[in-house]
N, C-alpha and C positions, 0 to 999 in steps of 0.2 A: 976508355976503360973497357976491359973484357967483361962480358956478362953472359950468364947461362940462360937468361930470360929470352923468350921468343919475342922478336921485334917485328913490327910491320911499318911500312913506309908508303905514304900517299904522295906521289909526285905532283908538282903543280901542273895545272892545265890552264887553258884560256879562261874558263869559267870559274875555276877554283885555284887561285894563285898561291895559296899557302902550301908549303912543303911540310908535311906532318910526319914525324917519326915517333912511335911510342911502343911501349911494351904491351903485348897482347893483354896481359892481366890488367894493366892499368886502364886500357880502353874498355875492357869488359866491365870494370867496376866503377867507371867514371861517374855514373849517375846513382849507383846504389849505395856507395859509402858516404855517409853524411859529412865526414871530414875532408872528402875530396871535392865533390860537387862541381865537376867540370863537364857538363853535358856536351860541350862542343867536341869532346874527345871520346864520346861513347862510340863503340864499334859493335857491330853484329854481323853474323854471317848472312848469306842470302836467305837461308831457311829461317833465321831469327827475325829478319825484316818481314818476311811473308807471314810468319806467325803473329807478329805485332800489327801488321797493316792489312793482312788478307792477301788474296791472290787476284790476278786480273791483268789485262793488258797495260793499264796505267802503272801498275807496280813494276812490271817488266820494263816498261819504257823509262821509268825513273831509275831503275837499276842500270840500264844502259847508259844513262846520262851521268851516273855517279862513278867516282873512282873506286877501284877495288885493289886492295893490297893483298897479294898472295903470299902466304907463309908456306914455304916448302915442307914436304914431309921430312921427318927425321930419318937419317940414313939407317938407323937400326929398326925402323918400322914402328917405333913407339908413339909417333904422332903423324896423323894423316895430313896431307896438304889441305889448307883451308884458305878461303878468300874472305876478307873482311871489308865492310863498308862503314864509312863515318855516318852515323845515324842522322845527324843534323843536316848533312849535305844531301843525303837521300830524301829526307823529309822536305827540304827546300825544293828539290826538283819535283817531287810528287805534288806539292802545293802549287807550283807553277803550272803543272799540267792540268790540275783541277781548276785553277783560276782561268786559264786559257779556254778550257771547255765551257765554263760558265759564261765567259764573255761572248763566246761564239754560239751559245745556246744549244750545245750538244753535250754528250756524255764524254767522260775522260777517255773511255776506250776508243772513241773515234779519233781523238787527238793522238793517241798512242799508235794508231794503225798507220 
């Protein structure tokens, strides 16, 4: 069915086999609407993730490991191009980096380098 809603799609990879397609609005509200409560579909932009988790090499490395769905700009200029990340996927990669750093007795920035 045809829809005017903006969609984003996260294609499968070796580390993340699920093919996920969702409305941007649904992904942005997946955790904040009590009647929805689907945190696995929460999406944020890179700026949103950095606002939530801070900045640093480990954040950038987790972003590089995570899939990004790019929503193109609207032809009439009413919407800029934006990239979205699945929050749970990003956080899984970030936790793996931090765990690896702890096991090696170093900081996460060293793992990310």
